[in-house]
C-alpha positions in Angstrom: -22.7 216.3 56.5 -25.1 217.1 53.6 -26.4 214.6 51.2 -26.8 216.1 47.7 -27.5 214.9 44.2 -24.5 214.3 42.0 -23.4 216.3 39.0 -21.2 215.6 36.0 -18.5 217.7 37.7 -18.2 215.0 40.3 -16.9 212.3 38.0 -13.2 212.5 39.1 -14.2 212.4 42.8 -16.4 209.4 42.1 -13.6 207.6 40.3 -11.4 208.1 43.4 -14.3 207.0 45.6 -15.0 203.8 43.6 -11.3 203.0 43.5 -11.4 202.4 47.2 -14.4 200.0 47.1 -14.2 196.2 46.8 -15.4 194.5 43.7 -18.7 193.5 45.2 -20.2 196.9 44.6 -20.9 196.5 40.9 -23.3 199.5 40.8 -20.3 201.7 41.7 -17.7 200.5 39.1 -14.3 202.1 38.9 -14.9 202.7 35.2 -14.9 206.3 33.6 -17.3 205.4 30.8 -19.7 203.8 33.2 -19.6 206.8 35.5 -20.1 209.2 32.6 -23.2 207.4 31.4 -24.6 207.2 34.9 -24.0 210.9 35.5 -25.5 211.9 32.2 -28.7 210.1 33.0 -28.6 211.5 36.6 -28.3 215.1 35.3 -31.1 214.6 32.7 -33.3 213.1 35.4 -32.8 216.2 37.7 -33.6 218.6 34.9 -36.5 216.7 33.3 -40.0 218.1 34.2 -41.4 214.6 34.1 -40.0 211.1 34.4 -37.9 209.9 31.4 -39.5 207.1 29.5 -36.4 204.9 29.7 -35.9 205.4 33.4 -34.1 207.9 35.7 -31.1 207.8 38.1 -30.9 209.9 41.3 -27.4 209.5 42.7 -26.8 211.0 46.1 -23.3 211.9 47.5 -22.3 212.3 51.1 -19.5 214.8 51.4 -17.1 215.6 54.2 -17.7 219.3 54.7 -14.0 220.1 55.4 -12.3 218.3 52.6 -15.2 218.0 50.1 -14.2 214.3 49.7 -17.0 211.9 48.8 -17.4 209.5 51.7 -20.7 207.8 50.9 -23.3 207.2 48.1 -26.9 206.1 47.8 -29.2 206.1 44.8 -32.7 205.6 43.4 -33.1 204.0 39.9 -36.5 204.1 38.1 -37.8 202.3 35.1 -35.7 199.2 35.9 -35.5 196.9 32.9 -37.1 199.3 30.4 -33.9 199.9 28.5 -32.1 196.6 29.0 -33.6 193.4 30.6 -33.4 193.0 34.3 -33.3 189.3 35.4 -34.1 187.6 38.7 -34.7 184.1 39.8 -38.1 183.5 41.4 -38.3 180.6 43.8 -41.5 178.5 43.7 -42.6 175.1 45.1 -43.3 172.2 42.8 -45.3 169.3 44.3 -45.4 165.8 42.9 -47.4 162.9 44.4 -47.3 159.1 43.7 -50.3 157.0 44.8 -48.3 153.8 44.1 -45.4 154.8 46.3 -47.6 156.7 48.7 -45.2 159.6 48.5 -45.4 163.3 48.1 -42.3 165.3 47.0 -41.9 169.0 47.4 -39.2 170.6 45.3 -37.9 174.2 45.1 -37.7 175.5 41.6 -36.1 178.7 40.3 -37.6 180.5 37.2 -35.7 183.1 35.3 -38.1 186.2 35.3 -38.3 189.9 34.5 -40.9 190.7 37.2 -39.3 193.9 38.4 -39.5 195.5 34.9 -40.5 199.2 35.4 -40.1 199.1 39.1 -38.0 201.5 41.3 -34.8 200.2 42.8 -32.9 201.4 45.9 -29.2 200.8 45.3 -25.6 202.0 45.4 -25.6 202.3 49.2 -22.0 202.5 50.4 -20.1 204.3 53.2 -16.4 204.4 53.5 -15.3 202.3 56.5 -13.7 205.1 58.4 -17.0 207.1 58.3 -19.3 204.3 59.6 -20.3 206.1 62.7 -23.6 205.7 64.6 -26.6 206.8 62.4 -24.5 207.4 59.3 -25.6 204.2 57.4 -29.1 204.6 58.7 -29.2 208.2 57.4 -27.9 207.1 53.9 -30.5 204.3 53.7 -33.6 206.2 55.0 -32.9 209.5 53.3 -34.1 208.0 50.0 -37.5 207.6 51.4 -37.9 211.3 51.8 -37.4 211.8 48.1 -40.0 209.1 47.4 -42.4 211.0 49.6 -41.8 214.4 48.0 -41.9 213.3 44.4 -44.1 210.2 44.2 -45.1 210.8 40.6 -41.5 210.1 39.6 -41.5 206.6 41.1 -43.2 203.2 40.5 -45.5 201.8 43.2 -43.2 198.8 43.5 -40.0 199.6 45.3 -37.2 197.0 45.7 -33.6 196.6 46.8 -31.2 193.8 45.8 -28.9 192.8 48.7 -25.5 191.4 48.0 -25.6 187.6 48.3 -23.3 185.5 50.4 -19.6 185.3 49.2 -16.5 183.9 50.9 -13.5 185.9 52.0 -12.0 185.8 48.5 -15.2 187.1 46.8 -16.3 183.7 45.5 -20.0 182.9 45.3 -21.0 179.3 45.9 -24.3 179.9 44.0 -22.4 181.2 40.9 -20.0 178.3 41.1 -22.8 175.8 41.3 -24.9 177.3 38.5 -23.8 180.3 36.4 -20.2 179.4 36.0 -21.1 176.2 34.2 -22.8 178.2 31.4 -20.6 181.3 31.3 -17.2 179.8 32.2 -16.0 183.1 33.8 -15.4 183.9 37.5 -18.2 185.4 39.5 -16.6 188.8 40.0 -16.0 189.1 36.3 -19.5 188.2 35.3 -21.0 190.6 37.9 -18.8 193.4 36.7 -19.5 192.9 33.0 -23.3 192.9 33.7 -23.0 196.2 35.6 -20.8 198.0 33.1 -21.9 196.7 29.7 -25.4 195.4 30.3 -27.0 191.9 30.6 -27.3 190.9 27.0 -24.9 188.0 27.6 -27.3 186.7 30.2 -30.0 186.5 27.5 -27.6 184.8 25.2 -26.2 182.1 27.5 -28.4 181.7 30.7 -30.7 178.6 30.4 -34.4 179.7 30.2 -35.7 176.5 31.7 -36.6 176.1 35.4 -33.7 175.1 37.6 -34.4 172.5 40.3 -32.7 173.6 43.5 -32.0 170.0 44.6 -29.8 169.5 41.6 -27.4 172.2 42.7 -24.5 171.5 45.1 -25.4 171.8 48.7 -23.1 174.8 49.1 -25.1 176.6 46.5 -28.5 175.6 47.9 -27.6 177.0 51.4 -26.9 180.5 50.2 -30.1 181.1 48.2 -31.9 184.1 49.7 -29.0 184.7 52.1 -27.4 188.2 52.1 -23.7 188.9 52.8 -22.7 189.6 56.4 -22.0 193.2 55.5 -25.6 193.6 54.1 -27.4 192.3 57.2 -27.8 195.8 58.8 -29.2 197.1 55.5 -31.7 194.2 55.4 -32.9 195.0 58.9 -33.4 198.6 58.1 -35.6 197.6 55.1 -37.5 195.2 57.1 -38.3 197.9 59.7 -39.9 199.9 56.9 -42.1 197.0 55.7 -39.9 195.5 53.0 -40.2 191.7 52.6 -38.4 188.9 50.7 -40.9 187.2 48.4 -38.7 184.6 46.8 -36.8 186.7 44.3 -33.0 186.4 44.2 -30.1 187.8 42.2 -29.1 185.6 39.3 -25.3 185.9 40.1 -25.0 185.4 43.9 -28.7 184.5 44.9 -28.9 187.5 47.3 -32.5 188.4 48.3 -34.5 191.1 46.6 -36.5 193.0 49.2 -39.7 194.7 48.1 -42.5 196.9 49.3 -45.4 198.9 47.8 -44.7 202.7 48.0 -47.8 203.4 50.1 -46.9 200.7 52.6 -43.4 202.0 53.5 -43.7 202.7 57.2 -41.6 205.9 57.5 -43.6 207.6 54.8 -46.6 207.5 57.1 -44.7 209.6 59.6 -43.4 212.3 57.2 -44.6 215.9 57.7 -44.4 219.2 55.9 -44.2 222.4 57.9 -43.2 226.1 57.6 -39.9 227.3 59.1 -40.8 229.7 61.9 -37.3 230.3 63.3 -33.9 228.9 64.1 -33.1 226.4 66.8 -30.6 227.7 69.3 -30.2 224.8 71.7 -30.8 221.0 71.4 -34.4 220.0 72.2 -34.4 216.2 72.5 -32.6 213.0 71.3 -34.8 212.6 68.2 -33.2 213.5 64.8 -35.0 214.2 61.6 -34.2 213.8 57.9 -34.9 217.1 56.3 -34.8 218.3 52.7 -35.0 221.6 50.9 -37.7 220.1 48.6 -36.1 221.5 45.4 -35.3 218.8 42.8 -33.0 221.1 40.8 -30.6 221.4 43.8 -32.0 218.7 46.1 -30.2 218.4 49.4 -30.9 216.4 52.6 -29.6 216.8 56.1 -29.9 215.2 59.5 -30.7 217.4 62.4 -32.9 218.1 65.5 -36.0 220.2 65.1 -38.4 222.0 67.4 -41.9 221.2 66.1 -44.9 223.3 67.2 -48.4 223.8 66.0 -47.2 226.9 64.1 -44.3 225.3 62.3 -40.7 224.2 63.0 -37.5 225.7 64.2 -34.3 224.4 62.5 -30.6 224.9 63.3 -29.4 227.9 61.4 -26.3 226.3 60.0 -28.4 223.4 58.6 -30.8 226.0 57.0 -27.8 227.7 55.4 -26.5 224.4 54.1 -29.9 223.5 52.6 -30.3 227.0 51.3 -33.6 227.5 53.0 -34.9 230.3 55.3 -37.8 231.3 57.6 -41.1 231.2 55.7 -40.0 228.2 53.5 -41.9 225.0 53.8 -39.8 221.9 54.4 -40.5 218.1 54.4 -39.1 215.9 57.1 -39.4 212.5 58.7 -38.0 211.0 61.9 -34.7 209.1 61.8 -36.0 206.4 64.1 -39.6 205.3 64.0 -39.4 202.2 66.2 
């Protein structure tokens, strides 16, 4: 399968795709207006010679080659918070001491912050259940790093990813019930959806600006702060393998962790290479697979395949070269699928 950048012509296919996704993926809403706006920015981002001042969207689609059905998505969002506020809670420790009582009390406090303003976000990672085969999710996740490597001037040094927080089988968030619902009086899924589709102005209007003492929340809410949903654990592990860390930032709706890393410290980027295609690979060479791109932003495509790497250049499977619209003599960038 080939991973490619989306186009406006994909809107109907994306609506069909998002209709099959549960409500937890708010960055992929089943809403035609939301998709139209997202795809408009995506197309402008691809065609713009330089980054747009209000931020860019690079939305990737994984297609089934036989049916042309969209089976997976992944995306990069730049300039987060420049056009509309991006809120997080930042956990910190507050220490109080009483000489009279001979007692020291440490308390976790959450502050409403906009610390990720201007940063680059990795998001919208989803693969239909029937296509969750070995390497598929890893390919979707790690392919974004190749674009970061090839076009670094388009991205902020701070790269982050919000992971979905812990929710129960019915989609209820203990964190939202213990905090946000008391101020907004709407269910968790409704608030999360409204934020994704119409923006977060209502958060500015209603969310308390004062620090929140974690000990004052119900125990059920405290337990899930910084915990990701069971389905997000593999994604968290993949990010950690590349050097991403949780530094106390959580989502304001479900308290899921925001993982972050400086661009130059992402591990897989240190192992990326650029070589000239010297010929086509006729037979498999080893078990290592590489994430390969055609390097052209206007029609950017990424594939997963084996390569024969020599001092003179690389040999690539001919059918992959045809799919990426590249040929002998072209220079390609690639990085190993597995680095550890």
